[in-house]
C-alpha positions in Angstrom: -0.5 -0.1 0.1 1.2 3.2 -1.0 0.7 6.6 1.4 1.8 9.7 -1.2 2.0 13.4 -0.9 2.6 13.5 2.8 5.1 15.8 4.4 7.3 13.1 6.0 8.9 13.5 9.3 12.2 11.2 9.1 14.9 10.5 12.2 17.2 13.4 10.4 15.2 15.3 8.0 11.4 16.1 6.9 10.5 15.3 3.2 8.1 18.3 1.8 6.0 16.0 -0.4 6.7 12.2 -0.5 5.8 8.7 -0.3 5.9 5.4 1.9 5.2 2.1 1.1 3.7 -0.3 3.7 4.0 -4.3 3.3 3.3 -7.1 5.8 2.9 -4.4 8.5 6.0 -2.7 8.1 7.5 0.1 6.2 8.9 -1.1 3.1 10.1 1.9 1.4 10.1 5.7 1.6 10.8 8.0 -1.0 11.8 11.8 -1.5 9.1 12.5 -4.5 4.7 11.3 -4.6 4.0 8.2 -6.4 1.4 7.5 -9.1 -1.9 5.7 -8.2 -1.3 5.6 -4.6 -3.9 3.7 -2.4 -4.1 7.0 0.1 -2.9 10.4 -0.9 -2.2 12.9 2.1 -2.6 15.9 0.2 0.5 17.4 1.6 -0.5 16.5 5.7 1.9 15.4 7.9 3.1 11.7 8.3 4.6 11.5 11.7 5.6 8.2 13.4 3.3 6.5 16.1 3.5 8.2 19.3 5.0 6.2 22.3 3.3 7.2 25.1 5.3 5.9 28.1 3.3 7.2 30.8 -0.2 7.5 30.7 -2.4 8.0 34.1 -6.1 8.0 32.3 -6.9 3.5 33.0 -7.6 4.5 36.7 -10.3 6.9 35.8 -12.0 5.4 32.8 -12.5 2.7 35.3 -13.9 4.9 38.0 -14.8 8.3 36.3 -15.6 9.7 39.4 -15.0 8.8 42.9 -17.1 5.5 44.2 -18.5 4.9 40.8 -17.1 1.9 39.0 -17.8 0.7 35.2 -16.6 -2.6 34.1 -13.3 -2.5 33.6 -13.4 -4.1 29.7 -15.4 -0.9 28.7 -13.2 1.0 30.5 -10.3 0.2 29.1 -11.7 -0.1 25.5 -12.8 3.4 25.5 -9.2 4.6 26.4 -8.0 2.4 23.8 -10.1 4.4 21.1 -9.1 7.7 23.1 -5.7 6.5 22.1 -5.8 5.7 18.5 -7.5 8.8 17.9 -4.8 10.9 19.7 -2.1 8.9 17.4 -0.4 6.6 20.2 0.0 3.3 19.0 2.2 2.1 22.0 0.8 3.0 25.6 2.3 2.4 28.8 -0.3 2.5 31.6 0.8 4.0 34.4 -0.5 2.1 37.4 -0.3 2.9 41.0 0.9 0.3 43.9 0.7 2.7 46.8 -1.7 0.5 49.4 -4.3 2.7 50.5 -4.2 5.9 49.1 -5.6 8.7 51.5 -6.6 10.4 48.0 -8.2 8.3 45.9 -8.9 5.4 47.8 -9.4 2.1 45.9 -8.8 4.0 42.9 -5.1 3.4 43.3 -4.9 0.4 45.5 -2.5 -2.5 44.9 -5.5 -5.0 44.5 -7.2 -2.8 42.0 -4.4 -1.9 39.8 -3.6 -5.3 39.7 -7.3 -6.5 38.0 -6.7 -3.7 35.8 -3.2 -5.5 34.6 -5.0 -8.8 34.2 -7.6 -6.9 32.5 -5.5 -5.3 29.4 -3.6 -8.8 29.4 -7.1 -10.7 28.4 -8.1 -7.9 26.1 -4.5 -7.3 24.3 -5.6 -8.8 21.4 -8.3 -7.1 20.8 -7.0 -3.9 21.4 -6.4 -1.2 18.9 -2.9 0.0 20.6 0.1 -1.7 21.9 -0.6 -1.8 25.6 2.1 -2.1 28.1 2.6 -1.7 31.8 4.4 0.9 34.1 4.4 0.4 37.6 3.9 3.2 39.4 5.5 2.1 42.9 5.2 3.9 46.1 9.1 3.9 47.9 7.4 3.8 51.2 4.9 1.1 50.3 7.7 -1.9 50.6 5.2 -4.5 50.2 4.3 -4.1 47.1 7.9 -5.7 45.8 6.5 -9.1 46.0 3.8 -8.2 43.7 6.2 -6.4 41.5 8.4 -9.4 41.3 5.3 -12.1 40.1 4.6 -9.2 37.4 7.9 -9.4 36.1 8.2 -13.3 36.0 5.2 -13.4 34.3 6.4 -10.8 31.5 3.7 -8.6 32.6 5.5 -5.5 33.7 7.7 -3.2 31.4 8.4 -0.1 33.2 8.8 0.8 37.2 8.8 4.3 38.4 10.1 5.0 42.1 7.8 7.5 43.3 7.7 9.5 46.6 4.3 11.5 47.1 5.3 12.3 50.2 4.3 15.8 51.2 7.4 18.1 51.9 9.5 16.8 48.8 9.4 16.2 45.5 6.5 17.0 43.3 4.5 18.5 46.3 7.6 20.4 47.9 5.3 23.0 48.9 3.0 21.8 51.6 0.6 24.3 51.5 -0.4 24.1 47.9 -0.7 20.3 48.4 -3.1 20.7 51.6 -5.3 23.0 49.4 -5.4 20.9 46.6 -6.4 17.8 48.6 -9.3 20.0 50.2 -10.5 21.0 46.7 -10.4 17.4 45.2 -12.0 15.5 48.3 -14.6 18.5 49.1 -13.0 19.2 52.4 -11.8 21.8 54.6 -8.2 23.2 54.8 -7.9 22.1 58.5 -9.3 18.2 57.6 -7.1 18.3 54.5 -4.0 19.5 56.6 -4.5 16.6 59.4 -4.8 14.1 56.3 -1.5 15.6 54.9 -0.2 15.4 58.5 -0.4 11.8 58.9 1.0 11.2 55.4 4.2 12.9 56.6 4.3 11.2 59.6 3.8 7.9 58.1 7.1 8.5 56.4 9.0 8.0 59.4 10.6 4.7 60.7 11.3 3.8 56.7 14.8 2.9 57.4 14.7 -0.4 55.3 13.5 1.5 52.2 16.9 2.0 51.1 17.5 -1.8 50.8 14.3 -2.5 49.3 14.9 -0.7 46.4 18.1 -1.9 46.2 16.5 -5.5 45.7 13.9 -4.3 43.3 16.3 -2.5 41.2 18.4 -5.9 40.7 15.3 -7.6 40.2 14.6 -5.7 37.2 17.8 -5.6 35.9 17.7 -9.2 36.2 14.1 -8.9 34.5 14.8 -6.4 31.6 12.6 -3.6 32.7 13.7 -0.4 32.6 13.8 1.6 36.0 12.9 5.3 36.2 12.6 7.5 39.0 9.8 10.2 39.4 9.2 14.0 40.8 13.1 14.5 41.2 13.7 17.5 43.1 17.3 17.8 44.1 20.7 16.8 42.2 21.1 14.4 45.4 18.0 12.7 44.7 19.0 12.3 41.0 22.3 10.6 42.3 20.5 8.5 44.5 18.4 7.3 42.2 21.0 6.4 39.3 23.3 4.7 41.9 20.5 2.1 42.3 19.9 2.0 38.3 17.4 4.4 37.5 18.1 5.3 33.5 15.0 7.8 33.4 13.8 10.8 35.1 10.2 11.2 35.1 9.0 14.8 35.3 12.1 16.5 37.2 10.7 19.3 39.4 13.8 21.4 39.3 15.8 22.6 36.1 18.8 21.8 38.4 17.5 18.0 38.9 16.9 17.6 34.8 20.5 19.0 34.6 21.9 16.7 37.2 20.1 13.5 35.2 21.4 14.4 31.8 25.3 14.8 33.4 24.4 11.5 34.4 23.3 10.1 31.2 19.7 9.3 32.2 16.8 10.7 30.0 14.2 12.8 31.1 10.4 12.8 30.3 7.8 15.8 30.9 4.3 16.0 30.4 2.4 17.0 27.3 0.2 19.2 29.1 3.0 21.1 30.8 4.4 21.6 27.4 1.2 22.8 25.6 0.2 25.0 28.7 3.7 26.2 29.0 3.6 25.5 32.9 3.3 22.8 35.7 -0.2 22.6 37.1 1.5 22.2 40.4 3.8 25.4 39.9 6.9 22.9 39.0 9.7 23.1 36.2 8.0 24.2 32.7 8.4 21.6 29.9 9.2 24.2 27.7 11.7 25.8 29.6 13.4 22.1 30.3 13.2 22.1 26.0 14.9 25.2 25.4 17.5 24.4 28.1 18.1 21.2 25.9 17.1 18.9 28.7 14.1 17.3 27.8 14.4 14.2 26.1 10.7 12.7 26.1 7.0 13.8 25.9 4.5 11.4 28.0 0.3 12.3 27.8 0.4 12.0 31.4 -3.0 12.4 32.0 -3.9 14.1 28.9 -3.1 12.5 25.4 -4.7 15.0 22.9 -2.0 17.2 24.1 0.9 15.0 22.5 0.6 16.1 18.8 -0.4 20.3 19.5 2.6 20.1 22.6 4.9 18.5 19.7 4.1 20.8 17.1 4.5 23.9 19.7 7.8 22.8 20.4 8.7 22.4 17.3 8.2 26.2 16.9 11.1 26.6 19.9 14.6 25.4 20.1 16.0 25.5 16.7 12.7 25.4 15.1 13.2 21.8 14.7 10.0 19.7 13.4 12.6 16.6 13.5 13.8 16.9 17.2 10.1 17.7 18.7 8.7 14.6 17.0 11.3 12.7 18.2 10.3 13.2 21.7 7.1 11.3 21.3 8.8 8.6 19.0 12.4 8.0 18.3 13.4 8.8 21.7 11.0 6.7 23.7 11.8 4.1 21.5 15.3 3.9 22.3 15.2 4.9 26.2 12.4 1.8 26.3 14.0 -0.8 24.3 11.6 -1.0 21.5 14.0 -1.5 18.8 11.3 -2.1 16.1 9.6 0.9 15.8 9.6 4.5 16.4 10.5 6.4 13.3 9.4 6.0 9.3 12.3 3.9 7.6 12.4 0.3 6.0 12.3 -2.3 7.7 10.2 -0.9 10.8 6.7 -1.5 12.2 4.2 1.1 10.1 3.1 2.8 13.0 1.9 5.9 11.7 0.4 9.4 12.5 -1.4 11.6 9.8 -1.9 15.0 11.1 -3.3 18.8 10.3 -1.4 21.9 11.5 -4.6 24.1 10.9 -6.6 25.1 11.7 -6.1 23.4 14.9 -3.4 20.7 15.5 -5.6 17.1 14.9 -5.1 13.4 14.4 -6.8 12.4 10.8 -5.9 9.3 10.9 -3.5 6.5 13.3 -1.7 3.5 11.3 -0.2 0.5 13.9 1.6 -2.1 12.1 0.3 -1.1 8.3 -3.6 -1.3 10.0 -5.8 1.7 10.2 -7.2 2.1 13.7 -8.4 5.8 14.0 -9.9 7.5 10.6 -11.8 10.7 10.8 -13.0 10.2 7.2 -10.8 13.2 5.9 -8.4 10.6 4.2 -10.2 9.7 0.7 -8.5 6.6 -1.1 -6.6 8.1 -3.8 -7.3 5.4 -6.5 -11.2 5.8 -5.7 -10.6 10.0 -6.1 -9.0 9.7 -9.5 -12.1 7.5 -10.8 -14.5 9.8 -10.0 -12.5 12.6 -11.4 -12.4 10.1 -14.5 -15.8 9.8 -14.4 -17.1 13.2 -14.3 -14.7 14.4 -17.5 -15.9 11.3 -19.4 -19.3 12.6 -18.9 -20.0 9.2 -17.3 -22.1 8.8 -14.1 -20.8 7.9 -11.2 -22.9 5.4 -8.6 -23.4 8.8 -6.3 -25.2 10.1 -9.9 -27.3 7.2 -10.4 -28.5 7.4 -6.4 
């Protein structure tokens, strides 16, 4: 199948008006010029590699759209699958929490709930549009979850682990007063009641002297299983150095520029949220993804909680540092593929999977079609088959009635 008349973004350059051929689910050929009699004509639209989303928090909310309101897991996951495809995501890492009893979300992010979601995704894997993988958000103060993580690694169900610490007063929630206000708003409680909840969380961190030993054990197990290890919400160079020593190769959502700089110095890759990059600021007042990108310290974009932000964030960043579309597109494709060991995808080149995104820049950035392994898994109807269009034009020119004219 030929896709022609596209602006094609490759690893190292952009083809202004080219074509790509798909065969047996992979890219077979890329040309610098259009081809005649193509199966699909792009009309000048962008052709990008499929987005690889290494951190998406949306699954839990899909199966529990309101606190205490549960929908069947299969329905929630299938609906999220469609949303991801419509946003150009072809490989998605579901970021699921191993946090024990959560004071902010009840059962939503409990270990047992997470295990049920993982089992459901595994059962649906061959029926979903997107390639779904599992990203464990491991709260470091909840060491009993390590046994569950090991079982998942042994079963080949776990692909990425993030070391997280959401204790107020450090990391993402360094500003305790801001965190208290957020808890009060989310749970509909008074500031005094929220302060009590946060105080209990901070007190609960005491007596966690065995955490470091447990993390060293988890790191060794992850390395043996080929599971990538990341750190979440790094706020100081000292913390980055610590997690790097534990084997973390990725720094997710660094809170400060200093932390991002230390991660880069140590050879770690950095990830930040597409909503942050799109808006130009973090919702919790932390490091701006745009500032990190302009400083040359951003390697990857993740959907975080809003996959529709990926495309406009990529196009927006392309207008910044060196005005490079190639570099910006790599944030959501080639870079995460390399970081996560996905050698069969992440770029438009012969031999790789035909995971592709067709997109428009104007009047608003939007995905028009998504292909996974050469099969269209999403289309909004704007991509007309080129040969059909040519037949209709020829019929009109010869004044031969088409099927539409006969109706």
